[in-house]
C-alpha positions in Angstrom: 0.0 0.0 0.0 2.7 2.4 0.9 4.7 1.6 -2.3 1.6 2.4 -4.3 1.0 5.6 -2.6 4.7 6.6 -3.1 4.1 6.4 -6.8 1.3 8.9 -6.8 2.2 12.5 -7.9 2.5 14.8 -5.0 0.2 17.8 -5.0 2.0 21.1 -5.8 1.5 23.7 -3.0 -1.0 26.4 -3.9 0.6 29.7 -4.9 -0.2 32.9 -2.9 -1.8 34.4 -6.0 -3.9 31.2 -6.5 -4.9 31.2 -2.8 -6.0 34.8 -3.0 -8.0 34.2 -6.1 -9.8 31.5 -4.5 -10.4 33.4 -1.3 -12.0 36.2 -3.2 -14.5 34.4 -5.6 -12.2 33.8 -8.4 -11.2 37.4 -9.0 -7.8 38.2 -10.4 -5.5 40.6 -8.6 -6.5 43.4 -11.1 -10.1 42.8 -10.5 -9.6 43.0 -6.7 -7.8 46.4 -7.3 -10.9 47.6 -9.3 -13.1 46.3 -6.3 -11.0 48.3 -4.0 -11.3 51.5 -6.0 -15.0 51.0 -6.5 -15.4 50.7 -2.6 -13.5 53.9 -2.2 -16.3 55.6 -4.4 -14.2 56.2 -7.4 -15.8 56.6 -10.9 -15.0 54.4 -13.8 -12.9 57.3 -15.2 -11.0 57.7 -11.9 -10.3 54.1 -11.8 -9.0 54.1 -15.4 -6.7 57.0 -14.4 -5.3 55.2 -11.3 -4.8 52.0 -13.2 -3.5 53.6 -16.3 -6.1 51.9 -18.6 -9.0 53.1 -20.8 -12.5 53.5 -19.3 -13.7 50.5 -21.5 -11.2 48.3 -19.9 -12.4 49.3 -16.4 -16.0 48.7 -17.6 -14.9 45.1 -18.9 -13.3 44.4 -15.5 -16.5 45.6 -13.7 -18.8 43.4 -15.8 -16.5 40.5 -15.3 -16.4 41.0 -11.6 -20.1 41.3 -11.3 -20.5 38.1 -13.4 -18.1 36.1 -11.4 -19.7 37.1 -8.0 -23.3 36.8 -9.3 -23.9 40.6 -8.4 -25.9 43.1 -10.3 -24.8 46.6 -8.8 -21.8 48.4 -7.5 -23.6 48.8 -4.2 -23.7 44.9 -3.8 -20.0 44.9 -4.8 -19.1 47.2 -2.1 -20.9 45.2 0.5 -19.1 42.1 -0.7 -15.8 43.9 -0.6 -16.5 45.0 3.1 -17.5 41.4 3.9 -14.3 40.0 2.3 -12.1 42.6 4.1 -11.1 44.3 0.7 -12.6 47.5 2.1 -13.8 49.2 5.2 -17.1 50.9 5.9 
């Protein structure tokens, strides 16, 4: 039995990035940055300026975030961010 178990491939340790992604609903690091900025009350234009991307890119990130988390509004997203510790009240 031990010999058979020894032949099985070992699990690779989960990377910090993967662990964070799993802890935050599958959001990427960039998507988590967008969530934090939304929770700070920033507009899409302000988020684009901070992240040095275009406004349509921010809109795409927001749509992806809402889809992944099964949410329909920025307000719900802010509540989620507070619950997950990404933002404060």
